[in-house]
C-alpha positions as CSV (number, residue, x, y, z in Angstrom):
1,M,0.0,0.0,0.0
2,I,1.4,3.4,-1.0
3,D,1.8,5.9,1.8
4,Q,-0.1,8.9,0.7
5,T,1.5,11.1,3.3
6,Q,4.9,10.2,2.1
7,L,4.0,11.0,-1.5
8,R,2.7,14.4,-0.5
9,Q,5.9,15.1,1.5
10,W,8.0,14.2,-1.5
11,G,5.9,16.5,-3.7
12,R,6.4,19.4,-1.3
13,Q,10.1,18.8,-1.2
14,V,10.3,19.2,-5.0
15,I,8.4,22.5,-4.8
16,D,10.6,23.7,-1.9
17,I,13.8,22.8,-3.8
18,E,12.7,24.5,-7.0
19,K,11.5,27.6,-5.2
20,A,15.0,27.8,-3.7
21,A,16.5,27.5,-7.2
22,L,14.3,30.4,-8.4
23,D,15.3,32.5,-5.4
24,N,18.9,31.9,-6.4
25,L,18.1,33.0,-9.9
26,Y,17.6,36.6,-8.8
27,Q,21.3,37.3,-8.7
28,Y,21.7,36.3,-12.4
29,V,18.8,38.4,-13.6
30,D,20.3,41.3,-11.7
31,S,23.6,40.8,-13.5
32,D,25.0,43.1,-16.2
33,A,24.9,40.1,-18.6
34,F,21.1,40.0,-18.4
35,G,20.8,43.6,-19.4
36,Q,23.4,43.2,-22.1
37,A,21.6,40.2,-23.5
38,C,18.3,42.1,-23.7
39,E,20.1,45.0,-25.5
40,L,21.7,42.6,-28.0
41,I,18.4,41.0,-28.8
42,L,16.7,44.4,-29.1
43,Q,19.3,45.5,-31.6
44,C,19.1,42.3,-33.6
45,K,17.9,42.8,-37.2
46,G,17.2,39.1,-37.7
47,K,15.9,36.3,-35.6
48,V,16.7,34.6,-32.3
49,I,17.6,31.0,-33.0
50,V,17.2,28.9,-29.9
51,M,19.1,25.6,-29.6
52,G,19.3,22.9,-26.9
53,M,19.5,19.1,-26.7
54,G,17.3,16.8,-24.6
55,K,15.4,18.5,-21.8
56,S,17.1,21.8,-22.7
57,G,15.7,21.4,-26.1
58,H,12.2,21.0,-24.8
59,I,12.6,24.1,-22.7
60,G,14.2,25.9,-25.7
61,N,11.2,25.2,-27.8
62,K,9.0,26.8,-25.2
63,I,11.3,29.8,-24.9
64,S,11.4,30.4,-28.6
65,A,7.6,30.2,-28.8
66,T,7.2,32.7,-26.0
67,L,9.7,35.1,-27.6
68,A,7.9,34.8,-31.0
69,S,4.5,35.4,-29.5
70,T,5.6,38.5,-27.6
71,G,7.2,40.4,-30.4
72,T,10.7,38.9,-30.8
73,P,11.0,36.8,-34.0
74,A,12.4,33.5,-32.9
75,F,12.3,29.8,-33.6
76,F,13.9,26.6,-32.4
77,V,16.6,24.7,-34.3
78,H,17.6,21.2,-33.1
79,P,21.5,21.3,-32.9
80,G,21.7,17.7,-34.1
81,E,19.7,18.5,-37.2
82,A,21.7,21.8,-37.6
83,S,24.8,19.7,-38.2
84,H,23.1,18.1,-41.1
85,G,21.7,21.1,-43.0
86,D,19.4,23.0,-40.7
87,L,22.1,25.5,-39.9
88,G,21.3,26.9,-43.3
89,A,18.4,28.7,-41.5
90,L,21.0,30.8,-39.7
91,A,21.7,34.3,-41.2
92,K,24.4,36.8,-40.3
93,N,21.8,39.2,-38.7
94,D,20.6,36.5,-36.3
95,I,21.4,35.7,-32.7
96,I,21.8,32.3,-31.2
97,L,20.4,31.5,-27.7
98,A,22.2,28.2,-26.8
99,I,20.9,26.2,-23.8
100,S,22.8,23.5,-21.9
101,N,22.9,23.1,-18.1
102,S,26.4,21.6,-18.3
103,G,27.6,24.0,-21.0
104,E,29.3,21.1,-22.6
105,S,26.6,20.0,-25.2
106,S,28.8,18.4,-27.9
107,E,26.1,19.0,-30.5
108,I,26.2,22.7,-29.9
109,L,30.0,22.9,-29.4
110,T,30.4,21.2,-32.8
111,L,28.6,24.1,-34.4
112,M,30.6,26.8,-32.7
113,P,33.4,27.2,-35.3
114,V,30.8,27.7,-38.1
115,I,28.8,30.1,-36.0
116,Q,31.9,32.1,-35.1
117,R,33.0,32.2,-38.8
118,M,29.6,33.7,-39.7
119,G,30.0,36.3,-37.0
120,V,26.7,35.4,-35.3
121,P,26.7,36.3,-31.6
122,V,25.8,33.6,-29.1
123,I,24.1,34.0,-25.8
124,A,24.7,30.9,-23.7
125,I,22.3,29.9,-21.0
126,T,24.2,27.4,-18.8
127,G,24.7,26.4,-15.1
128,K,28.4,26.4,-15.5
129,P,30.1,29.8,-16.0
130,D,33.5,28.1,-16.7
131,S,32.0,25.7,-19.3
132,N,33.2,25.7,-22.9
133,M,29.9,27.1,-24.2
134,A,30.1,30.0,-21.8
135,K,33.6,30.8,-22.8
136,L,32.9,30.6,-26.5
137,S,29.8,32.8,-26.3
138,K,29.5,36.6,-26.5
139,L,27.4,36.6,-23.4
140,H,26.6,34.1,-20.7
141,L,23.4,33.9,-18.6
142,C,23.9,31.7,-15.6
143,I,21.1,29.4,-14.3
144,E,23.1,27.5,-11.8
145,V,20.9,25.9,-9.1
146,P,21.8,24.8,-5.6
147,E,20.5,21.3,-6.3
148,E,18.2,19.3,-8.5
149,A,14.9,18.2,-7.1
150,C,15.6,14.7,-8.2
151,P,17.0,12.9,-5.2
152,L,19.5,11.1,-7.5
153,G,20.8,14.5,-8.7
154,L,20.4,13.2,-12.3
155,A,17.0,14.2,-13.8
156,P,16.9,17.8,-14.8
157,T,14.3,19.4,-12.6
158,S,15.4,22.6,-10.8
159,S,17.8,23.4,-13.6
160,T,15.1,23.2,-16.3
161,T,12.7,25.3,-14.2
162,A,15.4,27.9,-13.8
163,T,16.1,27.9,-17.5
164,L,12.4,28.3,-18.4
165,V,12.1,31.2,-15.9
166,M,15.2,32.9,-17.3
167,G,13.7,32.6,-20.8
168,D,10.4,34.1,-19.6
169,A,12.4,36.9,-17.9
170,L,14.1,37.7,-21.2
171,A,10.8,37.6,-23.2
172,V,8.8,39.8,-20.9
173,A,11.7,42.3,-20.4
174,L,11.9,42.6,-24.2
175,L,8.1,42.8,-24.5
176,Q,8.1,45.8,-22.2
177,A,11.1,47.4,-23.8
178,K,9.4,47.3,-27.2
179,G,6.1,48.7,-25.9
180,F,4.4,45.5,-27.1
181,T,0.6,45.9,-26.8
182,R,-2.5,43.7,-26.5
183,D,-3.2,44.5,-30.1
184,D,0.3,43.3,-31.1
185,F,-0.2,40.2,-29.1
186,A,-3.6,39.5,-30.8
187,L,-2.0,39.7,-34.2
188,S,0.3,36.7,-33.4
189,H,-2.7,34.8,-31.8
190,P,-5.4,35.0,-34.4
191,G,-6.7,31.5,-33.6
192,G,-8.5,30.2,-30.6
193,S,-10.5,32.0,-28.0
194,L,-7.6,34.3,-27.0
195,G,-7.3,35.7,-30.5
196,R,-11.0,36.2,-30.9
197,K,-11.3,38.0,-27.6
198,L,-8.4,40.3,-28.5
199,L,-9.3,40.9,-32.2
200,L,-13.0,40.6,-32.7
201,K,-14.9,43.8,-32.5
202,V,-18.7,44.4,-32.2
203,G,-18.8,45.3,-35.9
204,D,-17.5,41.9,-36.8
205,V,-20.3,39.9,-35.0
206,M,-23.3,42.2,-35.0
207,H,-26.4,41.8,-37.2
208,K,-26.5,44.6,-39.8
209,G,-28.8,46.1,-42.4
210,D,-32.2,44.3,-42.8
211,D,-31.2,41.9,-40.0
212,I,-31.5,44.6,-37.4
213,P,-34.7,44.3,-35.5
214,Q,-36.3,47.8,-35.4
215,V,-39.8,49.3,-35.3
216,K,-41.3,52.8,-35.3
217,S,-42.4,54.1,-31.9
218,D,-46.1,54.4,-32.9
219,L,-46.4,50.7,-33.9
220,C,-48.6,48.6,-31.6
221,I,-47.2,45.8,-29.4
222,T,-48.7,43.0,-31.6
223,E,-46.9,44.3,-34.7
224,T,-43.7,44.7,-32.8
225,L,-43.8,41.1,-31.8
226,Y,-43.8,40.1,-35.5
227,E,-40.5,42.0,-35.9
228,I,-39.0,40.4,-32.8
229,S,-40.1,36.9,-34.0
230,N,-38.8,37.4,-37.5
231,K,-35.4,38.7,-36.5
232,G,-34.9,36.1,-33.8
233,L,-32.8,38.2,-31.3
234,G,-35.4,38.4,-28.5
235,M,-35.6,42.2,-28.8
236,T,-36.1,45.1,-31.1
237,A,-34.9,48.7,-31.3
238,V,-37.6,51.4,-31.2
239,I,-36.9,54.4,-33.4
240,D,-38.5,57.8,-34.0
241,A,-39.5,59.5,-37.3
242,D,-35.8,60.5,-37.8
243,S,-34.7,56.8,-37.4
244,K,-33.0,57.6,-34.0
245,L,-33.1,55.2,-31.2
246,V,-35.6,56.1,-28.5
247,G,-35.9,52.7,-26.7
248,I,-35.8,49.0,-26.8
249,F,-38.4,46.2,-26.3
250,T,-37.4,42.7,-25.2
251,D,-38.9,39.4,-24.4
252,G,-38.6,40.4,-20.8
253,D,-40.6,43.5,-21.4
254,L,-43.3,41.4,-23.1
255,R,-43.7,39.2,-20.0
256,R,-44.2,42.3,-17.8
257,V,-46.8,43.7,-20.3
258,I,-48.7,40.4,-20.3
259,D,-48.6,40.3,-16.4
260,A,-50.0,43.9,-16.4
261,E,-52.9,42.8,-18.8
262,I,-52.1,45.5,-21.3
263,N,-53.9,45.4,-24.6
264,L,-51.4,44.2,-27.1
265,R,-53.3,45.4,-30.2
266,T,-54.1,48.9,-29.1
267,T,-51.1,49.9,-27.0
268,A,-48.2,51.7,-28.8
269,I,-44.8,50.2,-28.3
270,A,-43.6,53.7,-27.1
271,D,-45.8,53.3,-24.0
272,V,-44.2,50.1,-22.8
273,M,-40.6,50.2,-24.2
274,T,-37.5,50.6,-22.1
275,T,-36.1,54.1,-22.6
276,N,-32.5,55.2,-21.9
277,C,-31.4,51.8,-22.9
278,I,-27.8,50.7,-22.9
279,T,-26.1,51.0,-26.2
280,I,-22.6,50.4,-27.6
281,N,-20.6,51.4,-30.8
282,A,-19.3,49.0,-33.4
283,G,-15.7,49.8,-32.8
284,I,-15.3,48.3,-29.3
285,L,-14.1,44.7,-28.7
286,A,-16.8,42.1,-28.7
287,A,-15.3,40.9,-25.4
288,Q,-16.1,44.4,-23.9
289,A,-19.6,44.2,-25.2
290,L,-19.9,40.8,-23.4
291,Q,-18.7,42.4,-20.2
292,V,-21.3,45.1,-20.5
293,M,-24.1,42.4,-20.9
294,E,-22.8,40.4,-18.0
295,E,-22.5,43.5,-15.7
296,K,-26.0,44.8,-16.6
297,S,-27.6,41.3,-16.7
298,I,-29.0,41.8,-20.2
299,N,-28.9,39.4,-23.1
300,G,-28.7,41.9,-26.0
301,L,-27.5,45.2,-27.1
302,I,-28.3,47.8,-29.8
303,V,-25.3,49.2,-31.7
304,V,-25.6,52.9,-32.6
305,D,-23.6,55.4,-34.6
306,E,-22.5,58.9,-33.4
307,N,-26.0,60.2,-34.3
308,N,-27.8,57.5,-32.3
309,H,-29.0,55.7,-35.3
310,P,-29.1,51.8,-34.9
311,V,-26.5,50.2,-37.1
312,G,-26.4,46.8,-35.5
313,A,-27.7,44.4,-32.9
314,L,-26.3,41.4,-31.1
315,N,-27.2,39.1,-28.3
316,M,-25.5,36.5,-26.1
317,L,-25.9,33.7,-28.6
318,D,-23.9,35.8,-31.2
319,M,-21.1,35.9,-28.6
320,V,-21.2,32.1,-28.2
321,K,-21.2,31.6,-32.0
322,A,-18.3,34.0,-32.4
323,G,-16.3,32.1,-29.7
324,V,-16.0,35.1,-27.5
325,I,-17.5,33.1,-24.6
């Protein structure tokens, strides 16, 4: 029978050891080398080529993806494949970010003569300041850790965590130095819910033209219900003789009218509509429109222009279809 208490204790030990490794990392981020590495990458006219073998390679893949998504062109090149043709992806304006905890990765060291001949600067991330990779590189970022979380001292644990955090520190420092914005971020994340929330605007998802439910204010309730039913949004805009929005009538308003036993055929919609209704413009993010609906506990919105003319309409179902929710 497995001792659950012992398992939890071992798990906590790993976290404690890796937390200590990250505390130790502060001194290396505070070093001149970190600032110089950021400046070197900021001045780079090409790409950041990330390299690493084994677990360092897996971490390098993630670092390159984080850099690329936060405004620093980067991609990962496997050093073993680089020796067999993939080094052709390297250009003179590029920078190499080489990762190896020992600093003695033979696959990367084999490439050093060619890289130096091309004049491409290398930033090495290692746990050994005196390693060959550190000595052969233009800059060295240390990620030395007090100990690995593996009790055998063999499996990369604390060291890979420290490397990943060092990569994140670089990426985020560069992001802020470049003034990278949410809109910039959205352009590199067009797919998935994140991209939709950052890119989609109300004008992209709203119903337009003849699909906008709207009636004149002197129309009776019964005729208004035909418009609501035909357009299928559970509401309609109410407009005056100048086609300006003066109110809204929703399914919820209908229930209140029925409870009050108001005559649906003789009562004008202007007498029962909701005035001073909440509106939005087409230029705001769909995610912001969703936030308005959630805060106000409403299921739909009328979109108006600068002259208060209805130019669109949307409801919660449109947000679901657009993937904003």
